[in-house]
N, C-alpha and C positions, 0 to 999 in steps of 0.2 A: 524804499530804497535806502541803502546804506552807502556813506561817502566812498566815492571811487576815485582812483588815481589813474589817470591816463598818461601813458608815456609813450611819445612818438619817436619811433627810432629814426634817426637821422640818414640821409643817404650816405654819410661818410661818419666814421667814428670821431674824425677831429673836430666835427660841428656839435654843438650843444643839442641835447635831446630835449625838447619842450615838455613840459610836464603841466597838466590840467587837473585840477582837483574838481570833481563834480559832487556837490554837495547833496544832502539828503533829499533837499527839495527838487532835486534834478537839473539845477542851474549851475553854472560854471562859478565855483567859490573862490579860486585862487589859480594863477599861472605862474610858472618858474621855468627853470631849466637844470639839466644836470649834464656835467662832462665826465670824462675819465678822470680828470684832474680835482674836480671836487666831490667825487663820489665818496658818499658816507652812509652809515646806517640810516635808514628812513623811518619814519613812523609807521608803525603797523597799520596797514589800510589795505584794502580790496584793490587789486591793481590789474590794470589790462595794458597790454601794449599795441601800438598801432605801427604796423610794418609798411615801408614803401611798397606801393603796389605794382611799380613798374616791372618787377620780376615775377608778378604772381598773375597767372591765367585765371580768369574768373568767367564762368559760363553757367547758363541756365539750360539744364538737360532734363529730358524725360528719361528716366532710370528704371529699370525693373524693381520689383519688389524683392527683398533679401536680407542677408545679414550686412552689417556695415561693410565687412570685408568684401561681399561679393558686389555691393553697390559701388564702391571704390573701384573695384576691378572693371566693372561696367563702364565707369566713368573714363577711366583710363584708355579702355579699347574704343569707346566712342570718340575720345579726343586724339586718337593714335597720329592723325595726320597733323595735327598742331603742334605736337611735342617732338622736341629736339633732343630730349635725353632718354635713356631707357627707363622702363617702369620702375625698376628698382631702386632708382636715385631720385624718385619723386614722392613727394606727400601730397595725399589727396584729403582735403577737409571739405566735410558736407553740412550744408546750411541744415536748417529743421527739417523734418520730416514732412512730406506732403501726401495728399491723396493719390492714389495710383492714377498714371496718366498726366499728372500735372507736372511742370518743370521744378527742378530742385537746383538750388545754388550749389555749385561746386567750385572749389579753388584748388589749383595744382601749383606747387612751387618745388624747387629742388631741396631735398632735404638736407643738404649740407648748408644750404643758405639759412635753413630755420635753425639749425644748429648753430651757425655763426650768430645769428641774433639772439639767441638764447645766452650764448657765452659772453656776448656784449652787454646784454642785459644784466647778467650775473656780476659782470665788472663793474656796474653801476649800483649794485645791491638790491637789483630789482628782480622780483620773481613773480611774474605776471599768472594771472589766472588764465589767460588767453591771449593768443597774438592774432590779431585781425588786420588784413590788409586795407590800407587807406581807401582804396576804391569801392569799398563796401560801407564806408561812413555815411555818405549821402544816400536818403531814400530814393526809390526809383520814382521818378514825376508820374503824375496820374495820366498826362497826356502822351500818347505813343510817339507823336512827333517833335517831342522837346527833349533836350538834353540838359541835365544839370551840369553847371561847370564851376570848380573851385580851383583858382591857381595856388600851388604850393612851391613857392620858390622858382627853380626850372622847370618844373613838373606840373601837369595838370590833370585833375581828377574829372573824369567824365561819366556821369550815371544816367542811363536811359531805360526805357521799358525792357530792352534786350542788350543794354551795353553798361559795363562796368570795368572801367580800364584807367590806368595812369598811365600817362604818355608825355612826351616833350611838347612844349608850347607850339613849335613848328609844325607838328603833325596832328594837332588838336582838330584843325578844321576838317582835314581828311577823315578822321575818325566819325565827326559829326554828320558828315553826307548830308549837308543842306538842311538839316532841321533846326527847330528853332533852339536858341541857346539861352538857359535861364542862369545868370551869374549869381552865384550864392555869396552873400555877404558875410562878415565876420558874425553878425548874430545868428544867422541861420547855420552857420557852420558849428558855432558852440552849441546850439541846440541838437545838432546831428551827433556831435560828439557825445554828448549828455544821453542822447537816446542809445547810443553805441554802449555806453557804460552801463546802462540799464538792462539791455539784452543783446549781447554780442552775437553777431549772425553766424559765426562760425570760429574755430580755433586752427590755425594753420598747423599747430603741432599734433593734431589728430593721428598721424601716423608717423611722424618723424622721431618719436621715442624709440622705434626700432633700430635706430643708429646708435644707440646708447646702451648696448648690450653689457651684462656683468663682466668686469675684468677689464673694462676699456675707459672707465671713469678717469683714470690717473692721466690719461693724454687725450681726454676730449678736447682741450684747448688747441693742442698742435693739430687734431683731426680736423677742426674746423678751419684753422688757419691753412692748411695745404690743401684741403678738399674744395672749400668755398673760394679760395684764390681763382679758381678757374670759373667762378660764377658770377662774383660781384666784388667791385672795388671797396667795399665796406671793409672787408678783412685786411686790406693793405693798410688802413689806419689803425685797425684793433692791433695789428701786430705791433705797430709802434707805441701805441698807448698802453700795452699792457707788457712792454719789454721788460721794466723794471719790477715788475711784481713777482711774487713767489711761484706763481703758477708758470712763469716763463722760463724758470731756471732750469737748465738742462734741455730747452726746447729743440735744441738743434739734433742731439741724439734721438729724442722722443720723436721728432718729426720725420727724420729718416726712417725709424723703424715703422712710423704710421704710414708713410708712403708705400713702402713695400707690402704693408698688409692690407691697406685700403684700395691700392691702385697697383694690382700685381702685374699690369704691362709695363710698369716703370722699375720692377723690381731688377730686371737686368741692365739697367741703364748705367753707364759709368759713375755719373753724377745725378741721382735722382732727384735732390733739391734743385739743381741746375735745369733739369728738365721740366719741373714745375714752373720755374720762372720764366723758361722758354714758351711754356702754354700760355703762361699769364700776359705774355706778349701780344698773343692772338686773341686772348679774352676780351669780348666786346664791353666797352666802358658803362653800358646802360643796358645790358641784356640783347638776347638773342632776338626777342620779339621786336624790341624797337629798331634793331639794326635791320631785320627783314622788313619791317614797315617802311624804314626810310628808303630801302631799295625799291620795294614797290612803288613808292612814290616818285623816285628818280625815273625808273623805267617808263612809268606813265607819261612824264614830262618830255619824253623823246617819242617823236612820232615813227611808228613801225617797229619799236624796240619790244622785245618780249623776254620774259624769262623762261628758259627752257627746263632748269634744273635748279633745286636749292637745296643744299645739305648742309649739317653741322656735325662737326667732330672735335671732341675736346682738343685733341691734339692739334688740330689745324684751325679751328675756328669755323666762321660762316663762309661757305664758298657757294658760288653759282655759276650757271652756264647761261649767258646772254646773246641773243641774236638782235642784229640792228642793221639798217639799211647801209651806211656808209662808215668809213673809218673814222671820220671826225667825230662820229655819234658818241664813241667812248669818251672823248674829251668832255662832252657835255654831260655825261652821266657821272664821270669823275668829279666835275664842278659841282653838281646837284649833291652828291653824297658828302664832299666836303662841307657844304653849306650846312649840312645836317650833322656834321661832326665826326663823320667817318672816312677812312681812307679806302680806296679802290685799287687793289693791286691787280694788274694785268699778269696772269700767269701764261695763258696761250691765247693766240688769236690766229684764226684761219678764215679763209674764205670758202664758201660753201653754197653752191646754187644761186649765186648772185646775192647772196647775204653774208654778212660779217658774224662769226661766231667767237666769242672770247669766253674763257674760263677766268674768273675773277675771285679774289679772296677780299672779304670785307673785315676791316680791321680799325685800329686807332687811327684819327686823322694825324699825321705827322708822325 
């Protein structure tokens, strides 16, 4: 094994990016951190990036035999009920090939977000060989009734025989579903990082390169800023961190051009940039998946409450139709969502056959 540098992409670009050097012997040789302020030319070294897994959907799927494109298409079709974005906005990464009939690891992420991470890494002077989600660093435990857990700041990485997810601490117990929890200490986490450096399970950039067609390189950064703004809060900080660089000069005009090109539905808006900012207001701070999980958990806590419909649109955000027995139950749902860090906006409430039905919008708390 040759020495490898692992760069852990932070949840916000104004935070340091931890750096772990794994030596030729497979042990952690050094640790440091990079920021946008101290980015400099790094010593040549094989490099991998570890991305926050909260916005990456990981599944184990039995897929048909075929070309990589056919297998990715089959994965998207299989996961269609779990995906809130159109297929052409998603990047599908495949784990190592398996025998026919065996499950294969699949990771799905917004293409714009992968591009955003790549732009952020480039601003640090990092050009990784692969980008791996942090929820695939831990190996799956041998016992099917055990889940490995590693706390990473406000997030938790959970890995089980059929589970690979990064979630908020207050949702971890729900994800575990009564199984035994194996807490991973610093030593085992370092070993897992070293194993990832030796054999990356997949590369999230597998199909994201399609977003970088010839002729678009000159405004790749504005594309990432405007498109991923709807997906991740990481780009809000990236915009500030790169404001004074050469890439940011003239960003206003290029961003306006990009918005009209990459989001045709905004081309006729009186102020496309303002519309992007308005959409950012309804963008969920920790991803659609976690917001939906918080909603399901809140509804489960109210006796007799049910989710009748759930949908996501970039222009509106995450919305749902919820039915429950009594008017005051909505206050309980609102309180539970606030505890999870989300706001619950009542758009319409009616009484229907003895039950209360509300159309709600899930957004930022406060």
